[in-house]
C-alpha positions as CSV (number, residue, x, y, z in Angstrom):
1,M,0.1,0.4,-0.1
2,K,1.4,3.3,-1.2
3,F,2.4,5.5,1.7
4,I,0.3,8.7,2.2
5,D,0.6,11.2,5.0
6,E,-1.1,14.8,3.5
7,A,-5.1,14.9,2.3
8,K,-7.3,17.5,2.0
9,I,-11.1,16.6,2.1
10,E,-14.4,18.3,2.7
11,V,-16.9,17.2,5.0
12,V,-20.6,18.2,4.9
13,A,-22.8,17.4,7.7
14,G,-26.6,16.4,6.8
15,D,-29.4,19.2,6.9
16,G,-31.8,19.2,10.0
17,G,-35.7,18.2,9.0
18,N,-38.4,20.5,8.5
19,G,-40.7,20.4,10.9
20,V,-44.5,20.3,9.5
21,A,-47.9,21.9,10.0
22,S,-50.6,19.4,10.7
23,F,-54.0,18.8,12.2
24,C,-55.6,15.8,13.7
25,R,-58.5,15.5,11.3
26,E,-60.5,11.9,13.3
27,K,-63.5,11.1,13.2
28,F,-65.1,11.9,16.7
29,R,-62.3,14.6,17.3
30,P,-63.1,17.9,16.1
31,F,-61.0,19.5,17.9
32,G,-57.9,17.0,17.6
33,G,-55.7,20.2,17.4
34,P,-52.2,20.6,16.1
35,D,-50.1,17.2,15.4
36,G,-47.1,18.2,13.5
37,G,-44.2,16.3,14.3
38,D,-40.4,17.2,14.1
39,G,-37.5,16.7,11.7
40,G,-35.1,14.3,12.5
41,K,-31.5,16.0,13.0
42,G,-29.0,15.6,10.4
43,G,-25.9,12.9,10.3
44,S,-22.9,14.6,11.8
45,I,-19.6,13.4,10.8
46,F,-16.5,12.1,13.4
47,A,-12.9,11.2,13.3
48,V,-12.0,8.2,14.6
49,A,-7.8,7.1,15.4
50,D,-7.1,3.4,14.1
51,R,-4.2,1.9,15.1
52,N,-4.7,-0.1,12.3
53,I,-4.5,2.1,9.6
54,N,-1.1,3.5,9.0
55,T,-2.1,6.0,5.7
56,L,-4.2,8.2,4.6
57,V,-4.6,7.0,1.2
58,D,-8.1,6.3,1.2
59,Y,-8.8,10.5,1.8
60,R,-6.3,10.9,-1.1
61,F,-8.9,9.9,-3.1
62,A,-12.4,10.2,-1.7
63,K,-12.3,13.7,-1.0
64,L,-15.9,14.3,-0.2
65,H,-17.5,13.0,2.5
66,R,-21.5,14.2,3.3
67,A,-23.4,13.4,5.4
68,K,-27.5,12.2,4.9
69,H,-30.0,15.3,5.8
70,G,-32.9,14.2,8.0
71,E,-36.3,13.2,7.5
72,N,-39.1,15.9,7.5
73,G,-41.5,15.5,10.1
74,R,-44.6,14.0,9.7
75,G,-48.5,14.6,10.6
76,S,-50.1,12.1,13.0
77,D,-47.4,13.7,16.1
78,C,-44.7,11.4,13.6
79,Y,-41.6,12.8,14.4
80,G,-39.0,12.4,10.9
81,K,-36.1,9.5,11.3
82,G,-32.5,10.9,11.8
83,A,-29.5,10.1,9.7
84,D,-26.8,8.5,10.6
85,D,-23.6,9.8,12.0
86,I,-20.2,9.1,9.1
87,Y,-16.9,8.0,11.0
88,L,-13.6,8.2,9.5
89,R,-11.4,6.0,10.3
90,M,-8.0,7.7,10.1
91,P,-4.1,6.2,11.5
92,V,-3.1,7.0,14.8
93,G,-1.3,9.9,15.2
94,T,-3.5,12.2,12.9
95,L,-3.3,16.1,13.0
96,V,-6.6,17.6,11.9
97,I,-6.5,21.1,10.6
98,D,-8.9,24.0,9.4
99,Q,-7.5,24.9,6.4
100,S,-9.6,28.6,6.7
101,D,-7.8,29.5,9.7
102,G,-5.5,27.0,10.4
103,A,-7.0,26.0,13.8
104,I,-5.9,22.4,14.8
105,I,-9.3,20.3,15.4
106,A,-7.8,16.9,16.4
107,D,-4.6,15.6,17.2
108,L,-5.7,11.6,16.9
109,T,-2.9,10.2,19.0
110,E,-4.9,7.5,21.2
111,H,-6.4,3.9,19.2
112,G,-10.6,4.7,19.3
113,Q,-10.0,8.6,20.0
114,E,-12.9,10.5,18.5
115,T,-13.1,14.0,17.4
116,L,-16.0,15.7,16.1
117,L,-15.5,17.5,12.8
118,A,-18.7,18.4,12.0
119,K,-22.0,19.0,13.2
120,G,-25.3,17.8,11.9
121,G,-28.1,20.1,11.7
122,E,-31.1,20.3,14.6
123,G,-34.4,19.1,13.2
124,G,-37.2,22.2,13.0
125,W,-40.4,21.9,15.3
126,G,-43.5,20.9,14.1
127,N,-46.4,23.1,15.0
128,I,-47.4,21.2,18.2
129,H,-44.7,23.1,19.8
130,F,-46.7,26.1,19.1
131,K,-49.6,25.3,20.8
132,T,-51.2,27.9,23.7
133,S,-54.1,28.1,25.3
134,T,-54.8,31.6,23.7
135,N,-53.9,29.8,19.8
136,R,-55.2,26.2,19.4
137,A,-54.8,25.8,15.9
138,P,-50.8,26.8,15.0
139,R,-49.9,26.5,12.0
140,Q,-46.2,28.1,12.8
141,K,-43.6,25.3,11.9
142,S,-39.8,26.0,12.4
143,D,-37.1,24.8,9.3
144,G,-34.6,22.4,10.9
145,K,-31.1,23.4,10.8
146,E,-28.0,23.4,8.5
147,G,-25.4,21.0,8.8
148,E,-21.0,22.3,9.2
149,R,-19.4,22.7,6.3
150,R,-15.4,22.5,6.7
151,D,-12.2,21.8,4.3
152,L,-9.6,20.1,6.1
153,K,-6.4,19.3,6.0
154,L,-5.4,15.9,7.0
155,E,-1.4,15.2,8.3
156,L,0.1,12.3,9.3
157,K,2.7,12.6,12.2
158,V,3.3,8.6,13.0
159,L,4.0,7.7,16.8
160,A,7.6,6.7,17.5
161,D,10.0,7.3,20.8
162,V,13.1,7.6,18.4
163,G,13.6,9.0,15.0
164,L,16.4,8.5,13.1
165,L,18.4,11.3,11.3
166,G,21.2,10.9,8.4
167,M,22.3,11.5,5.0
168,P,21.4,8.9,1.7
169,N,22.4,5.3,2.8
170,A,24.3,6.4,6.0
171,G,22.9,3.2,7.5
172,K,19.7,4.4,8.7
173,S,17.6,1.2,7.7
174,T,20.8,-1.1,8.1
175,F,20.5,-0.2,12.1
176,I,16.1,-0.3,12.0
177,A,16.7,-3.6,10.8
178,S,19.1,-4.8,12.9
179,V,17.8,-3.9,16.5
180,S,13.8,-4.2,15.4
181,N,11.1,-5.5,13.9
182,A,10.8,-3.3,10.7
183,R,12.1,-4.9,7.7
184,P,12.6,-1.6,5.4
185,K,14.5,-1.9,1.5
186,I,17.9,-1.7,2.1
187,A,21.0,-1.7,-0.8
188,D,23.7,0.4,-1.9
189,Y,22.4,3.3,-3.3
190,P,21.2,6.7,-2.1
191,F,17.6,6.8,-1.0
192,T,16.6,3.9,-0.8
193,T,14.1,4.2,1.9
194,L,11.5,6.3,0.2
195,H,8.7,6.7,3.4
196,P,9.1,6.1,7.2
197,N,9.2,2.9,8.5
198,L,8.7,2.5,12.5
199,G,10.1,-0.5,14.1
200,V,9.3,-2.1,17.7
201,V,12.4,-2.4,19.3
202,R,12.2,-5.1,22.4
203,V,14.6,-4.7,24.7
204,S,13.4,-7.5,26.5
205,H,9.6,-9.2,27.0
206,E,8.3,-6.1,29.5
207,K,10.6,-3.6,28.1
208,S,9.7,-1.5,24.4
209,F,10.1,1.3,22.3
210,V,9.1,2.7,19.0
211,I,11.7,3.7,16.4
212,A,11.1,5.2,13.7
213,D,13.3,5.4,10.2
214,I,13.0,8.4,7.4
215,P,14.6,8.7,4.5
216,G,17.5,10.8,4.0
217,L,18.4,14.5,3.9
218,I,21.3,16.7,1.5
219,E,22.3,19.9,1.9
220,G,19.4,22.0,0.8
221,A,16.2,19.6,1.3
222,A,14.8,22.8,2.8
223,D,14.5,24.0,-0.4
224,G,13.6,20.7,-2.1
225,A,16.5,19.0,-2.7
226,G,16.1,15.0,-2.8
227,L,13.4,14.2,-1.2
228,G,12.8,17.4,0.8
229,V,12.3,18.1,4.5
230,Q,8.7,16.5,4.1
231,F,8.8,13.7,6.3
232,L,10.7,15.6,9.4
233,R,7.2,15.8,10.6
234,H,7.4,12.4,11.3
235,L,9.9,12.9,13.8
236,Q,8.4,16.1,16.3
237,R,6.5,13.8,18.4
238,T,9.6,11.4,19.8
239,R,11.7,11.7,22.2
240,L,15.0,11.4,21.5
241,L,16.9,11.6,17.8
242,L,19.8,9.7,16.7
243,H,22.1,11.3,14.4
244,I,23.0,7.9,11.8
245,I,26.8,9.2,10.0
246,D,28.7,7.1,8.2
247,M,32.5,6.3,8.9
248,A,33.6,4.8,6.5
249,P,32.1,6.3,2.9
250,F,32.7,4.8,-0.3
251,D,33.9,8.2,-1.9
252,A,36.8,9.4,-0.1
253,N,35.9,13.0,-0.9
254,V,33.4,12.8,1.2
255,D,33.4,14.9,4.3
256,P,31.3,12.8,6.9
257,V,31.8,16.3,9.0
258,K,30.7,18.4,6.0
259,E,27.8,16.3,5.7
260,A,26.8,16.0,9.7
261,K,27.0,19.8,9.8
262,A,24.4,20.1,7.0
263,I,22.3,17.9,8.6
264,V,22.2,19.8,11.6
265,K,21.6,23.0,9.8
266,E,18.6,21.4,7.6
267,L,16.8,20.3,10.6
268,K,17.3,23.6,12.2
269,K,15.8,25.2,9.4
270,Y,13.0,23.0,8.9
271,D,11.7,23.6,12.7
272,E,14.2,25.0,15.2
273,T,11.6,22.9,18.3
274,L,12.9,20.2,16.5
275,H,16.3,21.2,16.4
276,E,16.3,21.5,20.2
277,K,15.0,17.9,20.6
278,P,18.3,15.8,22.8
279,R,20.0,14.1,19.9
280,W,23.2,12.0,19.8
281,L,25.6,10.6,17.9
282,V,26.1,7.4,15.8
283,L,29.1,6.2,14.2
284,N,27.9,3.8,11.8
285,K,29.3,1.1,9.8
286,L,33.2,0.9,12.0
287,D,33.1,-2.6,11.3
288,M,34.2,-1.0,7.6
289,V,37.4,1.2,8.7
290,P,40.5,-0.6,9.5
291,D,41.3,-1.2,13.4
292,A,44.5,0.5,13.5
293,E,42.5,3.9,11.7
294,R,39.1,3.6,13.9
295,E,40.4,5.1,16.8
296,K,42.0,8.3,15.2
297,R,39.8,8.4,13.5
298,I,36.4,8.3,15.8
299,K,38.5,11.3,18.0
300,D,38.9,13.4,14.3
301,F,35.5,14.0,14.0
302,V,33.9,14.4,17.5
303,K,36.7,16.9,17.5
304,R,35.9,18.9,14.1
305,F,32.3,18.4,14.1
306,G,32.6,20.5,17.7
307,W,30.6,17.9,19.9
308,K,30.1,17.6,23.1
309,G,26.6,15.4,23.3
310,P,26.4,11.2,24.4
311,V,28.5,9.3,21.2
312,F,27.8,5.8,20.1
313,R,30.2,3.6,17.8
314,I,28.2,0.9,16.4
315,S,27.9,-1.5,12.9
316,G,24.6,-1.3,11.9
317,L,25.3,-5.2,9.9
318,T,27.2,-6.9,12.8
319,R,25.6,-5.1,15.4
320,E,28.6,-4.7,17.3
321,G,27.5,-2.0,19.9
322,C,23.7,-2.3,18.9
323,D,22.5,-3.9,21.6
324,D,24.6,-1.4,24.2
325,L,22.7,1.7,22.2
326,V,19.6,0.0,23.0
327,K,20.0,-0.3,26.5
328,E,20.6,3.0,27.1
329,I,17.7,4.4,24.9
330,Y,15.2,2.4,27.0
331,D,17.0,4.1,29.8
332,Y,16.9,6.9,28.9
333,L,12.8,7.0,27.9
334,A,12.0,5.2,30.9
335,T,13.6,8.6,32.8
336,Q,11.5,11.1,30.6
337,R,8.4,8.7,31.3
338,A,8.8,9.3,34.5
339,L,9.8,13.0,34.4
340,E,7.1,13.3,32.7
341,T,4.0,11.2,34.7
342,R,5.9,13.4,38.2
343,E,5.7,16.1,36.1
344,Q,1.8,16.4,35.5
345,S,1.1,14.5,38.9
346,G,2.0,18.0,40.4
347,L,0.3,19.9,38.0
348,V,-2.7,18.0,39.0
349,E,-1.7,18.3,43.2
350,E,-1.8,21.7,42.1
351,A,-5.0,22.6,40.5
352,M,-6.6,20.2,42.7
353,G,-5.4,22.9,45.6
354,I,-3.3,20.1,47.5
355,I,-0.7,21.3,49.7
356,S,1.9,19.6,52.1
357,I,1.2,20.7,56.0
358,D,4.8,21.3,58.0
359,A,4.0,19.8,61.8
360,D,6.3,21.9,63.5
361,D,4.5,24.8,61.9
362,P,3.7,26.8,65.1
363,R,0.4,28.4,62.8
364,F,-1.2,24.3,62.9
365,K,-1.9,23.0,65.8
366,I,-2.9,19.3,66.8
367,I,-6.2,19.8,68.3
368,E,-6.5,16.3,71.3
């Protein structure tokens, strides 16, 4: 199935049915009075997050989604039938944006999450609602209200804990295939990866995290070079970025430091927030570097790159150093989740007005 992460659709909710002005005309009921029923409600349109879907391809071609109108009311106190609602299933991680003002309508981050996209119109009132002590035969009725109509933009941002950055052919696909259940296409030419790949990394039976691989970036990607930066949005939800460096390029004239700086430049140009995310340096393909040159080449790279953060030495092909890197990643993610949970608990306590009382505070006395 083709991977589609953007789509524009139009949603039109159904109109409410009209109320009716009717009067009871039965034998032996000469003063039957009004009996016009209400119109039914129009169908609404909802978005539902579904973890079994991983692309927006259905919405690339089916752009118009229209709900049915409610039925009109009828005589004999018969109300019109309401129209069925429409539920649009979307991948978890979909962002729904109103094209008119750019407002975010929904951020579908959990399986089963529902969000109203367009509300159906309410049904009109029949003349039974207008009967009063002074108006025993009302001929008033009201029409149903129109349903909402919206032009929406859908953007898919995959949910992953860790994202991979790097030049084409840096070994990102080999690495994710080595440590996870993902099986991306791997070849000895650039731009083998044409769409994001997700893989689940199992640290143990009960410990795991999700890693995302996106197509490689090149210098000028922010201006459209290569595959551009259209896939960088898939890294915006990650907690950690791994910058994969090819330490054994095929072309001897290629400078890994220059390529690494180009990646950082494109990242900053695309999104300052993404640039500020925690980022680790992963020096890959060290199995292709002679043992006598390996340490010297690593120190030279780190010095010229001016890197002061974490550095990991691996080989995606032979899995050298991969297990240690995976354990470090999981420990980091576990620490981050614990901090986030603690912060959320603190916010809840603050919102509820929970305070701690010092027993030695002279303002408080224990009453026996």
